[in-house]
N, C-alpha and C positions, 0 to 999 in steps of 0.2 A: 857617391860619398860626399857630394857637395851640399846635400840637404841639411845635415846636422850643423855644418859650418855656417850656412846661411841663416839657420834658425838661431844659433848662438849669437851671430852678428846682430840680428834683429833685436834680441833680448838686451844686448849691450847698448844698442842705440836707444831702446826704450828706457833703460836705466838712466842714461845720460839725459834724455828728454824729461824724465820725471824730475830729476834734480834741477834741470833748467826751469821747469814749470814752477817749482817752489821758489827759485831765485827770482823769476819774473814776477810772481805774485807778491813777494815781499817788496821788490823794487817798485812795483806799481803803487802799493800802499804808501810807501815813503814819499813818492812823488805827489800823490794826491794830498797827503797831509801838509804839503807846502801851502796849500790854499784852503783846505777843509779842516776844521777843528772837530774832533770826535767823529760820530757817524761811522764807526768801524764796522758795525754789522751791515750797514747799507753798502759800504764799499766792498765788503766780502760777498754780499749778494750780487753786486754788479760783476765782480770777478768770476763768481760761479756761473753767471749767465754767459759771460764772454767765453769761458773755457768750454762750456757745454753748447756753444753756438745757438743761444736762445736770446729772446728779447726780454726786456725788463721795463716795468712800469713803476715809477716813483710817485707816491701819493702823500700829499701834505699840504697844509695851508700855505698861502703865499709868504715869502720872506725867509724860508728855511734853507735856502741855497741849493734847491733841487737842480736848477739849471746850471749853476756853477759847478756842482758836483759832477754832472755828466760832462760838461766842458773840460773839467780837469782830467777826468778819465780819458777823454778823447785826446787830450794833449799828451798824455802818457803813452799813447799808442800811435805808432807811425802809420796812420791810416787816413784816407780821405774822409772829411767830416763836413756835414751840412746841417743847418738848423732850419726848421720850419716852425714859424710862429702861428699856431692855430688860432683863428679868429672866426666869428660867425659868418663873415662874407668870403671865407676861403673856399675855392672851388677845387674839385678833384684834379683838374688839369694843372692847378698850381702846384700839385704834389708830383704827379706822374710825368707831366710834360704835355706839350701840345704840338699840333701840326701848323706849320707856317707855309705860305706860298712864296716860292722863289722863282724868279724869271732867269732863264738861260740867256745871257746877253748875245751869244752867237746865233742862236736859233729863234729867240723870242718865245720859246716854249715855257709855259708855266708848270711847275711841278710842286707837289707837297713834300715837305721835309719835316721829319719829327725832331723836335728840340727837346732833349731830355730835361726832366725836372730835377728838383733837389733830392728826390728819392734815390737817384743814381749816385750813391756814395757808400763808403764802407760803414760809417756810423752816422745814423740819422737821428738827430734830436727832434722829437715831436713835442714841442713845448706847449704845455697847457692843452693837451690833446682833447679834453672834454669841453673845450670852448667852441667847438665847431660842430655842426649838425651831423647826424649819422651818415648822411649821403657822402659827405666829404671824408669822414672817418673810414668809410668802406674802401676808399682808394688805397688804403694800406693793406687790405686783407690779402690780396694775391702776393704782394711783395713780401709780406711777413711769412707766409706759408710756403710759397713756391720759389721765392727768391727770383722773381721775374715780374715784368710789367707788360700787360697787353694793351696796345693802343693802336687805333686805326687798322685793326685786323692783323697786326704783327706783334710777336712776342719778343721782348728784349730781356735777356738775362741780366741779372745784377752781379757785379763783380764780387766774388767772395774775398774776405769774410764780410757778412752783411748783418748789421744789428740795428734794430729800432729801440732806442732808449727814450721813453716818453715820460713826461711829467703830467700830473693831474691834480687839480684842486678838488677837495671834497665836493660831492654833488650838492651839498646843502649851500654851497657858496652861490651867489647870484650869477646869472649868465652862463650856466654850465648845462651840458647835455650828458645824461648817463651813457656810458659806453655799452653798446649791445654785448650780450654774452658771447656771440661769435667773435667779436673783436677782443674781448677780454681773454678768451681762451687762447688767442695767438701769443699772448705774453707768457713766457715761461714762469716768471716771478713777478709778484706784486710786493714792493718794498715800501712799507710805511716809514715816513720820516717824522719824528717828533721834535719837540722843543729841546734845545740843549740844556745841560745842567748849568747851574750858576757859574761854576768855574769855567766851563766851556764858553759860555756867553761872554764872560769877562775877557777870555782870550781872544774871541772874535772881535770884540770892541777894541782891544789893544792892537791887534794886527791890522784891522781895516782902517784905523785912523792914524796909523804911523807911516813909515816910509814905504818904499817900493817893496813888493813881495818877491820871493824867489821865483824864478822861471821853472816851469815843469819841463823836463826833458823826456823824449820818447824812450821807452825801455824795451820795446819789442816791435818787430816789423810785421807786415801782413803775412808774409810767407812763413815766418816762424810761429806766429799765432795760429795759423792753420795747422801747422805740424803739431802744436800742443793740443789743438782741438781733436785731431785724429788720434793722438795718444789717449785722450780721455775716452774716446770710443773704444779703444782697444783694452782698456783696463777691465779686468774680469769682475763680474758681479756674481756672488754666490747665489745658488738657487734659493737659499733661505732668505737672502736680502730681497731678491725680486719678489718672492712670495709675500714677504712682509709689506713691501711697497704696494703691491696689488691689493692685498687685504685691506690696507689702510684706505686706499681710494674707494674700494667697494663698500667699505663701512660708512662712507659719506653719503651713499645713495639709499633713499627710502626703499625698503624691500626686505627680503629674507636675511640678507647679510648685513643689514644696517646695525650700527651701534645703538645703544640705548639713547644717547643724546641726539642721535640722528632722527630716530623715530619721533622724538618729541619736538625738535626744533628745526628740522631741515625740510624744505619743500623740493629742492633739486640738488643733486650731488655732482661730484666731479666725473669727467669722462675719461676714456682710456689715455688721452694725451697726458693727463696728470700722472699716471703710472710711469709713463716713459720719462717724464721730467723728474720724478722722484729718484729714479735710478740714475739718470744722467747727472742730476744735481749732486747726488751722493758721490758719484765718481769724480766730478769736478772738485768737490771739496777735499776729497782725499788727495787728488793730484796736486792741489794748491799747497798741501802740507808736505808733498814729496813722498806720499805713501801710495803703494800699489794696490791696496785693497780697501774699498769703502766698507763702512760698518753700519749697523742699524742706527747708531747715534747720528751718523751723517744723514740718514734718511729722515730721522726725527727733526734734525736741525733745519733742514731745507723744507720740511712739510708745510709750516705756516705760510711761507712765501709762495709755494706751489699751489696750495689748496685754498688760500684765503679768498681769492677772487673767483673761485670755481664752485664754491658752496653757497647756495642761496637760502638764507634763513626764512622761516615762515612767519606768519602773523604772531604766533605765540612767542617766538623768539624776540620779535620786536617789542611785544608787550612786556616781556620779562627783562628787556634791556640786554639781550644776549646777541653779540655780534658774531660774524662768521669766525673771527679769530678766537673768540671765547669758546665756540663750539669745537674748533679744531684742537684747542689746548686741552679741553676735557677728553676729547677722543684720543689724543696722544697719551694722556694719563692712563686711560683704559687700555691702551695698546701695550703697556708695560707687562701686563699679565699674559700677553700672547706668546711671549718668548720664554 
């Protein structure tokens, strides 16, 4: 007779956690707004990645506060934070760590000891990630996928929660290296940052040239954030929502299930990881509102950030001036007729 009681208790706990998720989401937005003007969609994107336990890539030209935004989010989370400034001479061991020789003073014996690098943190800011060669970028691959680092034959797990929040300047900027597709696919979301509006830019100029700014206070601990992440996983997704997400991803791939815009403009589409992230992203967005059921609108809202860096336009798209985001926008318009 204890099973129904236990189930009811779990449901009550989940209802409380759902309410707490909405409260934490709003509190985090308020704290970030103490230093960041506007960029609400980008902040919501970062929040979605955090709740879904995914990584995020912020793309924009220099001077748009990409680094400050990530630092502000990190300050609002009571987690260990490290920053890695990516440069052309950065080595993989500068990220993962390296072995050093130590001598035992009592025996005189020399042994190797692994010194952990900055990747061993809860939040890692990979600043200007595309300013270092692919060899060094690859040092992040295992950490981002497996939450572990292998060095000198040993595997070291990373403490949860673990996020890589990276910034990237557009590849047409001087001194940059395009991120390999395998690296891009590890990021759940790609979030473009544009120029602020006139009013927002005036507010930025006013704030940054005046007195001291407000301090950001942490709104959630590591253990509580993990509890919220587990709740997002437990939120049910209807079969129709999962089917829609999968159909949307498969429509980006040239082939029998390709959409019309895909057949014309896409050379390579998104993989199965995109389907997972569409569903997880929809769940996270619903949880951030305090709602227990994600909708197709949630899938559509998160789709550009999930698919934008996974769809590779072909030469015809480049000739017609169509970006991956343009293709996805047209695909989303077409998807309205699917339901």
